[in-house]
C-alpha positions as CSV (number, residue, x, y, z in Angstrom):
1,M,-2.2,-16.8,2.4
2,P,-2.0,-16.5,-1.4
3,L,0.6,-18.4,-3.2
4,V,2.3,-17.3,-6.4
5,R,3.9,-19.4,-9.2
6,K,5.4,-18.7,-12.6
7,M,3.3,-20.3,-15.3
8,E,5.5,-19.2,-18.2
9,P,7.7,-16.3,-19.2
10,D,6.0,-13.0,-18.1
11,L,2.9,-14.9,-16.8
12,W,2.3,-15.5,-13.1
13,E,-0.6,-17.1,-11.2
14,V,-1.8,-16.1,-7.7
15,R,-3.7,-18.9,-6.0
16,I,-6.3,-17.9,-3.3
17,D,-8.5,-20.0,-1.1
18,L,-12.0,-18.4,-0.7
19,R,-14.0,-20.4,1.8
20,G,-13.7,-23.7,0.0
21,R,-13.5,-22.3,-3.5
22,I,-10.2,-21.8,-5.3
23,A,-9.7,-18.4,-7.1
24,R,-6.9,-17.7,-9.5
25,V,-5.5,-14.4,-10.9
26,L,-3.2,-14.5,-13.9
27,L,-0.8,-11.5,-14.0
28,T,2.3,-10.0,-15.4
29,V,4.8,-7.4,-14.2
30,L,5.8,-4.4,-16.4
31,G,8.5,-2.3,-14.8
32,N,7.3,-1.6,-11.3
33,Q,3.7,-2.3,-12.0
34,M,1.7,-5.5,-11.6
35,V,-1.0,-5.9,-14.3
36,L,-3.8,-8.3,-13.6
37,L,-4.8,-10.1,-16.8
38,H,-7.6,-12.5,-15.8
39,G,-9.2,-13.8,-12.7
40,F,-11.5,-16.9,-12.3
41,I,-12.7,-19.6,-9.9
42,K,-11.1,-22.9,-10.6
43,K,-13.3,-26.0,-10.9
44,S,-10.6,-28.5,-11.8
45,Q,-7.0,-29.4,-10.8
46,Q,-5.4,-27.9,-13.9
47,T,-5.7,-24.3,-15.1
48,P,-8.2,-24.4,-18.0
49,Q,-6.6,-23.7,-21.4
50,S,-9.3,-21.1,-22.3
51,D,-8.3,-19.0,-19.2
52,L,-4.6,-19.3,-20.1
53,K,-5.3,-18.3,-23.7
54,L,-7.3,-15.3,-22.6
55,A,-4.4,-14.2,-20.3
56,R,-1.8,-14.7,-23.1
57,T,-4.0,-12.7,-25.6
58,R,-4.2,-9.8,-23.1
59,L,-0.5,-10.0,-22.3
60,K,0.3,-9.7,-26.1
61,Q,-2.1,-6.7,-26.4
62,L,-0.4,-5.1,-23.4
63,Q,3.1,-5.7,-24.7
64,G,2.1,-4.1,-28.0
65,T,1.0,-0.8,-26.3
66,P,3.4,2.0,-25.3
67,K,4.6,1.8,-21.8
68,P,3.0,4.3,-19.3
69,A,5.0,7.4,-18.4
70,P,7.1,7.1,-15.2
71,M,5.6,8.6,-12.0
72,K,7.1,11.7,-10.3
73,E,6.4,13.5,-7.1
74,S,4.2,16.6,-7.2
75,H,4.4,19.5,-4.9
76,H,1.4,18.0,-3.1
77,D,3.4,14.7,-2.3
78,K,1.0,12.8,-4.6
79,K,2.2,10.8,-7.6
80,V,1.3,12.2,-10.9
81,R,1.9,11.0,-14.5
82,R,4.4,12.8,-16.7
83,K,3.1,13.9,-20.1
């Protein structure tokens, strides 16, 4: 079962065991959306600084963009974006 831990403000790590290999996904949550920033296979005990730096850079880029429009129900019971 995957485990989740908070790495720093607005940055979380999901830990997954894949048949003897350890995968990680760094993510953030914006409103009600989970945004995956970076995924990798770990080869050491600590999360590599280069992977953290990449996730932080993507997080800053994401925080600098306008937020997506909220979802609403259509007459077809499908979610559509408001313009």
